[in-house]
Steps between C-alpha positions, in 0.01 A plus 500: 500500500620851412407807702619860473391617849487388862219658712480508882173573693459732799292513823163339459619199297605310819313195627537258785718200412667670202821348381477182704484266197818663350682456839407131494573425147808710400826521699576831348177644635551338835841660524343848442251449787770364738726787417217746569465358849874527550499863398210628709528417867176658610255305292485163323414551126419126468235522777349813353462342159410145593314539836370845562134581444374777280475754775864465599623476148329806379687736757733686288816425716429138426373508146801667370769254598274205433394588156846622399644169595228298319537687178881483517486124573268445200728705284804298606328177390411654164852631456645151602290353219663741245235757471637850430362835403611854410257691713403504863220683672313482829191671646592712813644234736563278194757745373731375774459139368567626154824683594637198695397262216672717246823505719523855594483409870549173693196304618624550856525877470165523334338287781631738768369806299152359466494401862611855593259648245210311658582615856539860382173498316330356810641743734506822296116556559453394865152667529381307188387818327572368152301288263464406137208426254497341146311696239358303217378622159582872513760711319822602667453866450162504684659297788795737523268801502279383779809397710628847465160651582462308818867521602730257691415222244715407192497238230718215624494217259403551129445132451327477173296736258190401712647496855660769711565459877493818704679557835504752788302604801264224569182708544587711199563185291137392584374842392697490171354150435148616554546806276657287227205255508268796442732607214460165319733256654387143454632406844682671777625262764675586833783260544590309815851635531695622801609842358517751217765329282666680210396840635663786697395304813807282428762789486635435840531114426675587172759707679584221738499236215739716297775431745455127475477506118818707470685272748481172302701398198363574162628313191453503126195281423449245227169649364325827467255631759178711455487715808165559668542869575604601145390213258836528335728232399844503652793284583682757708532399866514860617172596333330185617612561863368871488171384353456235758506758783257722322272217427392495865317848483440512122224336282565164336483565131400147410287608199791675350722210590285263297496754218875531490552128512248420231525795259866615533675178603282278285461260793190277466588184698549502880524284807352630824697366793262470791149447616182668412493554128466880567747608240359246238151671557643846453688416187191331356295831568776680310560283193358162370823455301700431824549166657578481872569157650460531877704252707357454844516126536712210400242382247538841320868450470471145394271598216776725360801264549341155533715428798 
């Protein structure tokens, strides 16, 4: 099988038990999980992935190291079977998996970063004033206009031509959602999240994360990355590093990322490394010409390699 891009999902894709079948079947995946538990001394990634219930797993400080590890383990199995690609992209948290998979940072450093990121995102809004909502079926300009009118709310994820997530003050997010429904949105769903991610609420967390991002070793990667905060293709570690810091308080430009990959890079065949089929769904809404194979179980990987 030939692919031109690896995709990595973000928070919301996680599910209890994820990665267990890879751990049981593939030594290379088992080694990733074991290494994760060696690197982090305050949690067990294996227990989070294999034993934790949905409530525990959905906490951002747990989701991030767990999903990062599962996605990377799946990628390593694919790579070990000879699968290669020129482009790498991840949605929000998934960008860390993409950067590690492409070789810009080590798995270990990436794991420490996402654990730190999760704790910072949890703690930067102790009064839980932040919230998010998904707006379905309304144009971006109207959404941006209403966010500006109400204030303290911004577009956070441009997920597809039909879906934008807004983020900011929890009560004002609800107000914006109601206004947008009256303006013609098909749906406006307040999300069950613990903060106002990808908004100015995350500025203090970004300042702290910056020190950790700059302290690790960055290397030349083996593929090109499409950064969340710019939707630009780059293989420059310094640019990737800077964009990773901005990503925490900037919107995820996933719609533009898909456009760049499909229309400018000519990339039509992808593998999504991780659970949920979220990115497969977003690409389907963007273009029917694109093929995305989501690998979330051993049976998925066997269908590609017949191993």
